[in-house]
C-alpha positions in Angstrom: 5.7 34.5 -6.9 5.9 31.1 -8.7 5.9 29.1 -5.4 2.8 30.9 -4.1 1.0 30.3 -7.3 1.9 26.6 -7.2 0.7 26.3 -3.6 -2.6 27.9 -4.4 -3.1 25.5 -7.3 -2.4 22.5 -5.1 -4.9 23.7 -2.5 -7.4 24.2 -5.3 -6.7 20.7 -6.5 -7.2 19.2 -3.0 -10.6 21.0 -2.7 -11.7 19.6 -6.0 -10.6 16.1 -5.0 -12.6 16.3 -1.7 -15.6 17.5 -3.7 -15.3 14.6 -6.1 -15.1 12.1 -3.2 -18.2 13.6 -1.6 -20.1 13.5 -4.8 -19.0 9.9 -5.4 -20.2 8.8 -2.0 -23.5 10.6 -2.5 -24.1 8.9 -5.9 -23.0 5.6 -4.5 -25.4 5.9 -1.5 -28.3 6.6 -3.8 -27.5 3.5 -5.9 -27.0 1.2 -3.0 -29.2 -1.9 -2.8 -29.5 -5.0 -0.7 -26.8 -7.5 -1.7 -25.4 -10.4 0.3 -27.3 -9.3 3.3 -25.5 -5.9 3.3 -25.9 -2.5 1.8 -23.1 -1.9 -0.6 -23.2 -0.9 -4.3 -19.8 -1.2 -5.9 -18.3 -0.1 -9.2 -16.0 -3.1 -9.2 -18.3 -5.6 -10.8 -15.7 -8.4 -10.9 -14.9 -8.0 -7.2 -18.7 -8.1 -6.4 -19.1 -11.3 -8.5 -16.2 -12.9 -6.7 -17.7 -12.2 -3.3 -21.1 -13.5 -4.4 -19.5 -16.7 -5.7 -17.6 -17.2 -2.4 -20.9 -16.7 -0.5 -22.7 -19.2 -2.8 -20.0 -21.8 -2.2 -20.2 -21.5 1.6 -24.0 -21.9 1.5 -24.1 -24.6 -1.1 -24.8 -27.5 1.4 -26.5 -25.7 4.2 -28.8 -23.3 2.2 -28.8 -24.2 -1.5 -31.6 -21.7 -2.3 -29.5 -18.8 -1.0 -26.5 -20.2 -2.9 -28.6 -20.3 -6.0 -29.6 -16.6 -5.5 -25.9 -15.6 -5.1 -24.8 -17.6 -8.1 -27.5 -16.1 -10.4 -26.5 -12.6 -9.4 -22.8 -13.4 -9.9 -23.7 -14.8 -13.4 -25.4 -11.5 -14.3 -22.4 -9.5 -13.1 -19.9 -11.7 -14.9 -21.9 -11.3 -18.2 -22.0 -7.5 -17.7 -18.3 -7.4 -17.1 -17.6 -9.8 -20.0 -15.3 -11.8 -17.8 -14.7 -15.1 -19.5 -12.9 -16.6 -16.5 -15.5 -15.7 -14.0 -18.6 -16.6 -16.1 -17.8 -20.4 -16.2 -17.4 -20.5 -12.5 -20.7 -18.6 -11.9 -22.5 -21.1 -14.3 -21.0 -24.1 -12.5 -22.1 -22.8 -9.1 -25.5 -22.0 -10.4 -25.8 -25.5 -11.9 -24.7 -27.1 -8.6 -27.2 -25.0 -6.6 -30.0 -25.8 -9.0 -29.1 -29.5 -8.6 -29.3 -29.3 -4.8 -32.7 -27.6 -4.9 -34.0 -30.2 -7.3 -34.2 -28.2 -10.5 -32.4 -30.7 -12.6 -33.4 -29.1 -15.9 -31.9 -25.7 -14.8 -28.8 -27.5 -13.5 -28.2 -29.2 -16.8 -28.7 -26.0 -18.7 -26.2 -24.1 -16.6 -23.6 -26.9 -16.5 -23.8 -27.4 -20.3 -23.3 -23.6 -20.8 -20.2 -23.8 -18.5 -18.9 -26.9 -20.4 -19.3 -25.1 -23.7 -17.3 -22.1 -22.5 -14.5 -24.2 -21.1 -14.3 -26.4 -24.2 -14.3 -23.5 -26.7 -11.7 -21.5 -24.9 -9.4 -24.4 -23.7 -10.3 -23.7 -20.1 -9.2 -25.2 -16.9 -9.2 -29.1 -17.3 -9.8 -29.7 -13.6 -12.8 -27.4 -13.6 -14.0 -29.1 -16.8 -13.7 -32.5 -15.1 -15.9 -31.3 -12.2 -18.5 -29.9 -14.6 -18.6 -33.3 -16.5 -19.0 -35.0 -13.1 -21.9 -32.7 -12.1 -23.6 -33.2 -15.5 -23.3 -37.0 -15.1 -25.0 -36.7 -11.7 -27.8 -34.6 -13.2 -28.5 -37.1 -16.0 -28.2 -40.0 -13.6 -30.7 -38.8 -11.1 -33.1 -37.4 -13.8 -33.8 -41.0 -14.6 -34.1 -40.4 -18.3 -30.6 -40.6 -19.8 -28.4 -43.1 -17.9 -26.2 -43.6 -20.9 -25.4 -39.9 -21.1 -24.5 -40.0 -17.4 -21.9 -42.8 -18.1 -20.5 -40.8 -21.1 -20.0 -37.7 -18.9 -18.4 -39.8 -16.1 -15.8 -41.1 -18.6 -15.2 -37.5 -20.0 -14.7 -36.4 -16.4 -12.0 -39.1 -15.9 -10.2 -38.0 -19.1 -10.4 -34.3 -18.1 -8.8 -35.1 -14.7 -6.0 -37.1 -16.4 -5.2 -34.1 -18.7 -5.3 -31.8 -15.7 -2.7 -33.9 -13.9 -0.5 -34.3 -17.0 1.1 -37.4 -15.4 0.4 -41.0 -14.7 0.0 -40.2 -11.0 -3.4 -38.6 -11.7 -5.0 -41.0 -9.2 -2.9 -39.4 -6.4 -3.8 -35.8 -7.3 -7.4 -36.4 -7.9 -8.0 -39.5 -5.8 -11.2 -38.3 -4.2 -12.8 -37.1 -7.4 -11.9 -40.2 -9.4 -13.0 -42.5 -6.6 -16.4 -40.9 -6.5 -16.8 -41.2 -10.3 -15.7 -44.8 -10.3 -18.1 -45.5 -7.4 -21.1 -43.8 -9.1 -20.3 -45.7 -12.4 -20.1 -49.0 -10.4 -23.5 -48.3 -8.7 -25.1 -47.6 -12.1 -23.8 -50.9 -13.5 -25.1 -52.7 -10.3 -28.6 -51.2 -11.1 -28.3 -52.5 -14.7 -27.1 -55.9 -13.3 -23.9 -55.6 -15.3 -22.0 -57.2 -12.5 -18.5 -57.6 -14.1 -18.3 -53.9 -15.1 -19.7 -52.9 -11.7 -17.0 -54.8 -9.9 -14.3 -53.3 -12.2 -15.3 -49.7 -11.4 -16.0 -50.3 -7.7 -12.6 -51.9 -7.3 -11.0 -48.9 -9.1 -12.8 -46.6 -6.7 -11.3 -48.4 -3.7 -7.8 -48.5 -5.4 -7.9 -44.7 -6.0 -8.5 -44.2 -2.2 -6.0 -46.8 -1.1 -3.4 -44.1 -0.1 -6.0 -42.0 1.7 -5.9 -42.8 5.4 -8.9 -42.5 7.8 -12.6 -42.4 7.1 -13.9 -41.5 3.7 -17.6 -41.4 2.8 -17.0 -42.4 -0.8 -15.0 -45.5 0.3 -17.9 -46.4 2.7 -20.5 -46.0 0.0 -18.4 -48.0 -2.5 -18.1 -50.8 0.0 -21.9 -50.9 0.6 -22.4 -51.1 -3.2 -19.9 -54.0 -3.3 -21.8 -55.7 -0.5 -25.0 -55.4 -2.4 -23.3 -56.8 -5.5 -21.6 -59.7 -3.8 -24.8 -60.6 -1.9 -26.6 -60.7 -5.2 -23.9 -63.0 -6.6 -24.1 -65.3 -3.5 -20.7 -64.2 -2.0 -22.2 -63.7 1.4 -19.0 -64.4 3.3 -17.0 -61.7 1.7 -19.9 -59.3 1.8 -20.4 -59.8 5.5 -16.7 -59.1 6.3 -16.8 -55.9 4.2 -20.0 -54.8 5.7 -18.6 -55.2 9.2 -15.9 -52.7 8.3 -18.5 -50.2 7.0 -20.7 -50.5 10.1 -17.7 -49.9 12.4 -16.4 -47.0 10.4 -19.8 -45.2 9.8 -20.8 -45.6 13.5 -17.4 -44.2 14.7 -17.8 -41.2 12.4 -21.5 -40.8 13.2 -22.4 -40.9 9.5 -26.0 -42.1 10.3 -27.2 -42.1 6.7 -24.6 -44.6 5.5 -24.9 -46.4 8.8 -28.6 -46.9 8.1 -27.8 -48.2 4.7 -25.2 -50.6 6.1 -27.7 -51.9 8.7 -30.2 -52.4 5.9 -27.7 -54.5 3.8 -26.7 -56.4 6.9 -30.4 -57.4 7.3 -30.6 -58.4 3.7 -27.5 -60.7 4.1 -29.1 -62.3 7.2 -32.4 -62.7 5.4 -30.6 -64.4 2.5 -29.2 -67.0 5.0 -32.7 -67.3 6.6 -31.7 -65.7 9.9 -35.0 -63.9 9.9 -35.1 -62.7 13.5 -31.6 -61.1 13.2 -32.5 -59.6 9.9 -35.7 -58.2 11.3 -33.7 -56.5 14.1 -31.2 -55.0 11.7 -34.1 -53.7 9.5 -35.7 -52.0 12.5 -32.4 -50.4 13.5 -31.9 -49.2 9.9 -35.4 -47.8 9.8 -34.9 -45.9 13.0 -31.7 -44.2 11.7 -33.4 -43.4 8.4 -36.4 -41.8 10.1 -34.2 -39.8 12.4 -32.3 -38.5 9.3 -35.6 -38.0 7.4 -34.3 -39.8 4.4 -37.7 -40.8 3.1 -36.5 -42.8 0.1 -34.6 -45.0 2.5 -37.6 -45.2 4.9 -39.8 -46.3 2.0 -37.3 -49.0 1.0 -36.6 -50.3 4.5 -40.2 -50.2 5.6 -41.2 -52.2 2.5 -38.5 -54.8 3.2 -39.7 -55.0 6.8 -43.3 -55.5 5.7 -42.4 -58.4 3.4 -40.2 -60.0 6.2 -43.1 -59.6 8.7 -45.4 -61.4 6.3 -42.9 -64.2 6.0 -42.7 -64.4 9.8 -46.5 -64.3 10.2 -46.5 -60.9 11.9 -49.5 -59.5 10.0 -50.1 -56.5 12.3 -46.4 -55.5 12.0 -46.6 -55.9 8.2 -49.7 -53.7 8.1 -48.0 -51.0 10.2 -44.9 -51.0 8.0 -47.1 -50.8 4.9 -48.7 -47.7 6.5 -45.2 -46.3 7.0 -44.5 -47.0 3.3 -47.5 -45.0 2.4 -46.5 -42.2 4.8 -43.0 -42.1 3.2 -44.4 -42.1 -0.3 -46.7 -39.2 0.7 -43.7 -37.4 2.0 -41.9 -38.0 -1.3 -45.0 -36.9 -3.3 -45.2 -33.7 -1.2 -41.5 -33.2 -1.8 -42.0 -33.6 -5.6 -45.0 -31.3 -5.5 -43.0 -28.7 -3.5 -40.2 -29.2 -6.0 -42.5 -28.6 -8.9 -43.8 -25.5 -7.2 -40.3 -24.4 -6.4 -39.4 -24.6 -10.1 -42.2 -22.2 -11.0 -41.0 -19.9 -8.1 -37.5 -20.2 -9.3 -38.4 -18.8 -12.8 -39.9 -15.8 -11.1 -37.0 -15.4 -8.8 -34.5 -15.7 -11.7 -36.3 -12.7 -13.3 -36.4 -10.8 -10.1 -32.8 -11.4 -9.3 -31.7 -10.4 -12.8 -33.8 -7.2 -12.7 -32.4 -6.4 -9.3 -28.8 -6.8 -10.3 -29.5 -5.0 -13.6 -31.1 -2.0 -11.9 -28.2 -1.9 -9.4 -25.7 -2.0 -12.3 -27.6 0.8 -14.1 -27.6 3.0 -11.0 -23.9 2.3 -10.4 -23.2 3.1 -14.1 -25.1 6.4 -13.8 -23.2 7.3 -10.6 -20.0 6.3 -12.3 -20.8 8.5 -15.3 -21.6 11.4 -13.1 -18.4 11.1 -11.2 -16.5 10.6 -14.4 -18.1 13.7 -15.8 -17.1 15.7 -12.8 -13.6 14.3 -12.8 -13.4 15.3 -16.5 -14.6 18.8 -15.8 -12.1 19.1 -12.9 -9.4 17.8 -15.2 -10.2 20.4 -17.8 -10.0 23.2 -15.1 -6.7 21.9 -13.9 -5.4 21.5 -17.4 -6.4 25.1 -18.2 -4.6 26.3 -15.0 -1.6 24.2 -15.9 -1.5 25.6 -19.4 -1.7 29.2 -18.0 1.1 28.5 -15.6 3.3 26.9 -18.3 2.6 29.8 -20.6 3.5 32.3 -18.0 6.7 30.3 -17.1 7.6 30.2 -20.8 7.1 33.9 -21.2 9.3 34.5 -18.1 11.9 32.1 -19.4 11.8 33.8 -22.8 12.3 37.2 -21.2 15.2 35.8 -19.2 16.8 34.3 -22.2 16.4 37.6 -24.1 18.0 39.5 -21.2 20.8 36.9 -21.0 21.3 37.3 -24.8 21.6 41.1 -24.5 24.1 40.6 -21.6 26.2 38.2 -23.6 26.1 40.6 -26.6 27.2 43.5 -24.4 29.9 41.3 -22.8 31.1 40.3 -26.3 31.1 43.9 -27.4 33.0 44.9 -24.3 35.6 42.2 -24.8 35.9 43.2 -28.5 36.5 46.9 -27.5 38.9 45.8 -24.8 40.8 43.8 -27.3 40.9 46.8 -29.7 42.1 49.0 -26.9 44.8 46.5 -26.0 45.8 46.3 -29.6 45.9 50.1 -29.8 48.0 50.2 -26.6 50.4 47.7 -28.1 50.7 49.7 -31.3 51.3 52.9 -29.3 53.9 51.2 -27.1 55.7 50.0 -30.2 55.5 53.5 -31.7 56.9 54.9 -28.5 59.7 52.4 -28.4 60.7 53.3 -32.0 60.6 57.0 -31.2 62.6 56.4 -28.0 65.2 54.6 -30.0 65.4 57.6 -32.4 65.7 60.0 -29.5 68.4 57.8 -28.0 70.4 57.9 -31.3 70.0 61.7 -31.4 71.3 62.0 -27.8 74.3 59.8 -28.6 75.1 62.0 -31.6 74.7 65.1 -29.5 77.1 63.8 -26.9 79.7 62.9 -29.6 79.3 66.4 -31.1 79.9 67.9 -27.6 83.1 65.9 -27.3 84.2 67.1 -30.7 83.1 70.7 -29.8 85.5 70.7 -26.9 88.4 69.6 -29.0 87.9 72.1 -31.9 90.1 75.2 -31.4 88.6 77.6 -33.8 85.5 79.7 -33.1 84.1 79.2 -36.6 84.3 75.5 -36.3 82.6 75.6 -33.0 79.8 77.7 -34.4 79.2 75.1 -37.1 79.1 72.3 -34.5 76.7 74.4 -32.3 74.4 74.8 -35.3 74.4 71.1 -35.9 73.6 70.4 -32.3 70.8 72.9 -32.3 69.3 71.2 -35.4 69.5 67.8 -33.8 67.8 69.1 -30.6 65.0 70.5 -32.7 64.3 67.2 -34.4 64.1 65.4 -31.0 60.5 64.3 -30.0 59.7 66.0 -26.8 56.1 64.8 -26.6 57.1 61.3 -25.7 56.6 61.7 -22.0 53.1 63.1 -22.4 52.0 60.2 -24.6 53.8 57.6 -22.4 52.2 59.1 -19.2 48.8 58.9 -20.7 49.2 55.3 -21.8 50.8 54.2 -18.5 48.4 56.1 -16.3 45.4 54.3 -17.8 46.5 51.0 -16.4 48.4 52.1 -13.2 46.1 54.7 -11.7 46.8 53.4 -8.1 50.5 54.1 -8.5 49.8 57.7 -9.6 47.5 58.3 -6.7 50.3 57.0 -4.3 52.8 59.4 -5.9 50.5 62.3 -5.4 50.7 61.9 -1.7 54.5 62.1 -1.6 54.8 65.8 -2.5 56.9 65.2 -5.7 57.4 67.5 -8.7 56.2 66.5 -12.1 59.7 65.6 -13.2 60.2 63.5 -10.1 56.9 61.7 -10.6 58.0 61.1 -14.2 61.3 59.6 -13.0 59.5 57.4 -10.5 57.4 56.0 -13.3 60.5 55.1 -15.4 62.3 53.6 -12.4 59.2 51.5 -11.4 59.3 50.1 -15.0 62.9 49.1 -14.2 64.2 51.3 -17.1 67.9 51.9 -17.5 69.4 55.4 -17.2 70.1 55.5 -21.0 66.4 54.7 -21.7 65.3 57.4 -19.3 67.6 59.9 -21.0 66.1 59.0 -24.4 62.6 59.6 -23.2 63.3 62.8 -21.3 65.9 64.3 -23.6 68.3 64.8 -20.7 71.8 63.6 -20.5 72.6 60.5 -18.6 74.5 62.5 -16.0 71.5 64.7 -15.4 69.4 61.5 -15.0 71.8 60.2 -12.4 71.7 63.4 -10.4 67.9 63.4 -10.5 67.9 59.8 -9.1 70.2 60.9 -6.2 67.9 63.8 -5.4 64.8 61.5 -5.5 66.4 59.0 -3.1 67.2 61.9 -0.7 63.6 63.2 -0.9 62.2 59.8 -0.3 64.4 59.2 2.8 66.5 56.4 1.2 69.9 58.1 1.4 71.5 56.0 4.2 69.8 52.7 3.3 70.5 49.8 1.0 67.0 49.7 -0.4 66.9 49.8 -4.2 64.9 52.8 -5.5 63.2 50.7 -8.2 62.1 48.0 -5.7 60.8 50.7 -3.3 58.7 52.1 -6.0 57.4 48.6 -7.0 56.2 48.0 -3.4 54.8 51.5 -3.0 51.2 50.6 -4.1 51.2 47.4 -2.0 
C-alpha cells in the first residue's frame, strides 16, 4: 500500500514539473525581445551581460556603433544585477566604443565611472591601467587637456607595474607600456620638448626589444623619432631608421603607416633640397592616404605638396593640391558635422536602449514571479501530501509499536508464569523426594520387622509385631505415584503416548517411567510401596513383555530411546 502511494505521488510530482516547464516557456516566449540579433529573453542577467560584452568586444573595431549598443545594454543589466565585477567592464567597453564613434565626452564619462569603481574597491590593476590609458587618449585627442592626458599615461604605467608585482613588468605588459611611452613621446614632440620626447620614445622601443617580428607601435614610434631627429637636424640617423619603417610597413601592408613613412621620407629629402625626390615621395604618400581615406593625412600631405610645388614653380599643381586640401577639409567638416549629429542621436539611442533592456527585464521579472508563484503553490501541494504521508506512516508506526509492546508484555508475562511453574515443579519435586525418603525408611523398617517377626516364637509377640507393621503401612504415602505421574506427564507427553501403543498395564507403565528416569530398585520400592523383590520380579516380566528376554539390551536404555 505504501509503495503504491509513493509511486502515485512521484507521478503527480512529474506532472506538476512538466506543467511548470510549459508555463515557464510560455512566460518566457511572451517576454522575449530582440537582443544580439536573436530572440532570447533570459532570467540569468549576468550571463546575458557577459554575452553582450563579448559581442561588443568582437565588434569594437569593425562596427563601433554596434559595440556601443551592446555595451550600453550590458551596463543596464550589470546595474540591475548589482554585479560590481561586471559593471566596471561594461563601463570600460562603453567608454572605448564611445571613443571609437567620436563621442569623447561620453567616453570620458564612462571611463571615469569605471576608474572610480576600480579605485574604490581595489579592483584589477591591469584593468585599471587600461582605463587610465584610454582616459589619456580621450583627453589627448579632445585637444583641451593635454596635461591631464600625460597624468593619466603616468598613472597607467604605475598601475601596470603594480599589476605585475615584479621588476619584469616591461616583459609582461611590453605592448601596453610601449604604446603609452610612444604616445607620451609624440605629445612631447608636439610641444617641442625634444629631450623628454626622445626619453619616452626610446623607452617605447626598449619595451618592445624582446618582441620579434612586426609591431605597429614600434613602427609608429620610429616614425615619431624620424620626425624628431629631422627637426633636430639628425638627417642621417633619421633616414636609416625611416628605411627600416618603410620596409616593414610595406611588407606587412600597413598602408596607413606606410603613407606616413613616405611623407616623412619626403620631408627629409626636402630638408636636403632634393626637391624632385621629395615631390615623388609626397605623391606616393598622398596616393596611399587617399586609398585609405585618412583625410587628416590627405590634408597634411596635400598642403606639403602645394607648398613644394610653389617652390618648384609648378603653379597649376600647387593649385590642384590646394583644391585637394579644401576637399579634405570639407570631408573632415562633414565628418565633424556627422559626429555632432551622431552625438544627438546617441543620446536618443541611449534612452531607447535603456528602455528596451528595462522593459525586457520587467517582462522577465514578471515571468519569473509567475513561475516562482506556481512553483511555490506546487511546493505547498507536495508539502501537504508529504505531511499526510508522514502522518499516516507515523500512525502506522505507532500502531506497530503498540502491538509490539503488547506482544512483549504478553511474552514477559508468559515467561514469568513459566518461571513460576518451573519453581512450583521444583518445589513439588523436592516435596516428592522428601516423601519418597520417608516411605523408603518405612519400607526398611517393615522389612526389619518382618525379619524379627519370623524369628519370634510366640504367637502373642507376633501379633504385636503384626500390629506395628500394619500401623507403619497405614502411615505410608500411597498418593506419591499419582502426584509424580502428573508432574512427569506434563513434560514428557511424547513418552506416555509411546507407552500407550505397547499394550502395558498401568503398573507396568509406572515401572517404565521409573526405569526411564534411571531410578534404582530401592527408589522404585519407596515410591510404589512394594518390596524390592517385587520390583525385581516386575522388571523381569516387563522385559519379557517387551521382547528383551534373550538380548543384552538394558531396559532403561531401551526406554530412553523409545521416543526417538
